[in-house]
N, C-alpha and C positions, 0 to 999 in steps of 0.2 A: 319386745316386747318382754318387761322384767318378768322370770319365773317366780310366784309365792310361795316365801319360806308360810314355814308352821308359824303360827301365831301373826304373822301379818294380818292388818283388817283391811279388809276386802270392801269397799265403798259403791251402793249400787244407788239405781238412780240419778247420779250427778249430770250424766250426758247431756247429750241437747234438746234431745227426747224422755230424761228422767219422768219428769209431772205427767208425759200423759200415761205411765205406766205405774201411776202408784206412786212413787216413789219407790221401787224395788220389789223382793222379800222383804221377808221378818227375820232378820238375825237372832232369834232364840229358836224358833221349826228347825230352821237352816243349822242351827248348834247339835243340836239336838239328833237332829239326821245322821249328821255327820258321828256323832259320838256311835249311836248306834252300828251305826257304817264301821266302824272302827272296831269295835268289841267282835260284832260278828266274821268282820276278818281275823281276827286275830285268833278266837274260837275255834277258826275252823267253820262257823256253822255256815258260813254264804253260799262255802261248797256243797254243802249239804242242801240249802234250798237253792242255787242251781241245779241240781241232779232232780229236785223234786218239777221243779218250773219245767224243767226239758220232758221231765217224765210224764207230766200232765198235757204241753203241746203234741202228743204226737201219740194216737193208741195202741201204734203197732213195738214200744220200745216199755217196757217192764216199768211198775210206778214203783217210788218207794212212799210206803207208809209208816210215819212216828206214830204212834201217841204222841202226846202232850206232854207223860211224864217221860217217857225216853228220847226225845230233843232234851227235854229238860238235863237227861244225865249226863247225856255226851255231850253239852255246853259245859254240865259242871267239870267234865273230864277234860274234855279242853284248856276250858280255862286254868285248870290245878295243873297243867305244863306248861302254860308260857307263864305263870305266877309261879 
């Protein structure tokens, strides 16, 4: 199996049962999700989101509460460091 490279096109719904599943997912929402995921990872916001999700899963762990303004300031600072 070949490993995909950045920019390679992925074809959905071309297999034997492709029509059974409606031809696969829509490329535009998949590309938007990928772009958002890359920004979150590069900015460091993804790790904060993981911490928040882990804190929400267990009542015994401390909870991280960030206002939307604080979150955006952290995201902005991280993006300035990357760029």
